[in-house]
C-alpha positions as CSV (number, residue, x, y, z in Angstrom):
1,M,-13.4,-82.2,-69.4
2,P,-16.5,-81.5,-67.3
3,D,-19.9,-82.6,-68.6
4,S,-22.3,-80.1,-70.1
5,K,-25.4,-79.5,-68.0
6,G,-27.3,-77.0,-70.2
7,F,-30.9,-76.0,-70.4
8,R,-31.9,-79.0,-72.5
9,F,-29.8,-81.5,-70.6
10,K,-31.1,-85.1,-70.6
11,S,-34.0,-84.3,-72.9
12,R,-33.1,-86.3,-76.0
13,R,-36.3,-88.4,-76.1
14,L,-38.6,-85.8,-74.5
15,L,-37.7,-83.0,-77.0
16,T,-37.8,-84.9,-80.3
17,K,-40.6,-85.2,-82.8
18,P,-41.8,-88.5,-84.1
19,T,-40.1,-89.6,-87.3
20,G,-41.8,-88.2,-90.4
21,S,-43.4,-85.2,-88.7
22,R,-40.4,-82.9,-88.8
23,Q,-41.9,-79.6,-89.6
24,G,-42.0,-76.1,-88.1
25,P,-44.9,-74.7,-86.1
26,N,-48.3,-74.3,-87.7
27,P,-49.6,-70.8,-88.4
28,E,-52.8,-71.6,-86.4
29,I,-50.7,-71.6,-83.2
30,Y,-50.2,-67.9,-83.4
31,L,-53.9,-67.2,-84.0
32,Q,-55.1,-68.9,-80.8
33,E,-55.9,-66.6,-77.9
34,F,-55.9,-67.4,-74.3
35,Q,-57.8,-65.4,-71.7
36,P,-56.8,-64.9,-68.1
37,G,-58.2,-67.9,-66.1
38,D,-58.0,-70.4,-69.0
39,R,-56.4,-73.7,-68.2
40,V,-53.5,-74.8,-70.5
41,A,-51.2,-77.7,-70.8
42,I,-47.5,-77.1,-71.4
43,K,-46.4,-79.1,-74.4
44,I,-42.9,-78.1,-75.5
45,N,-42.6,-77.9,-79.3
46,P,-39.0,-78.9,-79.9
47,S,-38.7,-77.2,-83.3
48,V,-39.1,-73.8,-81.5
49,H,-36.4,-73.1,-78.9
50,K,-37.4,-69.5,-78.1
51,G,-39.9,-69.0,-75.3
52,A,-39.8,-72.7,-74.2
53,P,-40.0,-73.5,-70.5
54,H,-37.7,-75.9,-68.8
55,R,-38.3,-79.5,-69.5
56,R,-39.5,-80.2,-65.9
57,Y,-42.7,-78.3,-66.8
58,H,-43.5,-80.4,-69.9
59,G,-46.9,-82.0,-69.4
60,K,-47.9,-79.8,-66.5
61,I,-51.3,-78.0,-66.4
62,G,-51.4,-74.3,-65.6
63,E,-53.6,-71.2,-65.4
64,V,-53.1,-68.2,-67.7
65,L,-52.6,-65.0,-65.7
66,G,-52.2,-62.6,-68.6
67,R,-50.0,-61.5,-71.5
68,R,-46.5,-60.2,-71.7
69,G,-45.8,-59.1,-75.3
70,R,-46.8,-62.0,-77.5
71,A,-46.1,-64.5,-74.7
72,Y,-48.4,-65.7,-71.9
73,V,-47.8,-65.6,-68.1
74,V,-48.8,-69.0,-66.7
75,R,-49.0,-70.1,-63.1
76,V,-48.0,-73.8,-62.5
77,R,-48.0,-75.9,-59.4
78,L,-44.7,-77.7,-58.9
79,G,-44.9,-79.8,-55.8
80,E,-45.9,-77.5,-52.9
81,K,-44.9,-74.3,-54.8
82,L,-46.6,-72.1,-57.3
83,K,-44.3,-71.0,-60.2
84,T,-44.9,-68.2,-62.7
85,L,-43.7,-68.9,-66.2
86,T,-43.6,-66.7,-69.3
87,I,-44.2,-69.0,-72.3
88,L,-44.8,-68.4,-76.0
89,P,-48.0,-69.8,-77.5
90,D,-46.0,-72.4,-79.5
91,H,-45.7,-74.4,-76.3
92,L,-49.2,-74.1,-74.9
93,V,-52.3,-76.2,-75.7
94,R,-55.8,-75.5,-74.4
95,W,-56.8,-78.0,-71.7
96,S,-60.3,-79.0,-70.7
97,A,-61.2,-81.7,-68.2
């Protein structure tokens, strides 16, 4: 039988929460607003499957371009390319350097 190579393939350690912190998303996540031009870090929340980007984008820094419904359009550099992702706010954290 062929191996499964789905969307969350080889992400067992990456997409698990620490022991003792198994809970759903906090309500404050949905109250945060991002403006176009804001820098955000992509931090996948494993308890929310919907609106999550691919695991290759976990930990990347991107720029918010706008909104699409309740999700945000984020531009991320991946190697030489610029990728445009649509991500729910559950998986975004404000980033400042």
